[in-house]
C-alpha positions as MATLAB code, in Angstrom:
seq = 'MGGGAAQVRFNPNSTFGHMHAGPAEWWIVQVGAISGRFEGAGEYHATEGDVLYASPMTWHQMDAEAPSGPSVRLAMGAYPLINMASTEVQ';
ca = [
      97.299   69.036  -46.622;
      94.139   66.630  -46.328;
      94.257   65.749  -43.008;
      95.524   66.719  -39.492;
      98.603   65.537  -38.205;
      99.614   63.084  -35.470;
     102.709   61.751  -34.251;
     103.843   58.514  -35.356;
     106.756   55.932  -35.184;
     108.407   55.092  -38.410;
     107.547   51.070  -39.145;
     110.454   49.718  -41.522;
     108.393   46.943  -42.151;
     105.545   48.394  -43.185;
     104.726   49.125  -47.082;
     105.951   52.596  -48.193;
     106.785   54.265  -51.804;
     110.596   55.279  -50.210;
     112.230   56.417  -47.559;
     115.294   58.161  -47.191;
     117.187   61.834  -46.410;
     118.006   64.114  -49.396;
     116.703   66.925  -51.080;
     113.309   68.558  -50.460;
     110.650   66.474  -52.571;
     106.748   67.005  -53.084;
     103.864   65.265  -54.142;
     100.476   66.153  -55.667;
      98.155   63.325  -55.585;
      96.531   63.319  -58.806;
      94.042   59.958  -58.306;
      92.666   58.380  -54.838;
      94.529   58.670  -51.606;
      98.071   58.776  -50.310;
      99.350   58.794  -46.750;
     102.729   60.380  -45.629;
     104.524   60.285  -42.890;
     107.388   62.929  -42.172;
     110.126   62.980  -39.269;
     108.964   65.677  -36.898;
     105.745   66.474  -38.517;
     103.949   63.596  -38.166;
     101.196   61.563  -40.499;
      98.897   63.360  -42.901;
      96.054   61.915  -45.522;
      96.112   63.458  -48.618;
      93.371   63.220  -51.513;
      93.142   64.483  -55.413;
      94.807   67.724  -55.649;
      96.377   67.525  -52.025;
     100.147   68.370  -52.066;
     102.931   66.516  -49.588;
     105.979   68.199  -48.848;
     108.991   66.307  -47.288;
     111.804   69.031  -46.373;
     115.491   68.715  -47.175;
     117.494   66.125  -45.191;
     114.168   64.568  -43.370;
     113.075   61.083  -43.242;
     109.538   60.084  -44.752;
     106.687   57.251  -45.789;
     104.521   57.141  -48.517;
     102.029   54.729  -49.053;
      98.583   54.876  -51.369;
      95.808   54.195  -49.517;
      92.269   54.582  -51.165;
      90.182   52.061  -50.499;
      89.472   50.954  -54.188;
      90.788   51.915  -57.326;
      94.149   53.397  -57.947;
      95.965   55.821  -55.770;
      98.606   58.167  -58.067;
     100.889   60.559  -56.987;
     103.018   63.000  -58.954;
     106.562   63.519  -57.518;
     108.786   66.156  -57.388;
     112.126   67.191  -56.197;
     115.878   68.706  -56.966;
     118.395   65.811  -57.786;
     121.375   67.758  -59.261;
     122.940   64.058  -59.743;
     120.138   62.958  -61.357;
     119.981   63.262  -65.632;
     118.546   60.891  -67.559;
     119.743   62.709  -70.863;
     123.311   62.606  -69.846;
     125.836   60.002  -71.487;
     129.125   62.030  -71.209;
     131.777   60.765  -68.928;
     133.381   63.104  -66.160;
];
């Protein structure tokens, strides 16, 4: 990861991409810089090419932090209940 970990408290009033418990997720920083706060692991600062990872069932906050221009991340995770192509009623 791009930077060292620092213990931080979650701020529910801050700007963040999302915050939830669930399956593992990871993000590849494609442009700019992204910060991530991870339960039990601290805060990390990532730049282009870095990967941020949230363990299953942990809380996490993501935020864009590039000083100028866009911050883009590719989010990936395993969500078995989400299938945009499925229209079948079960």
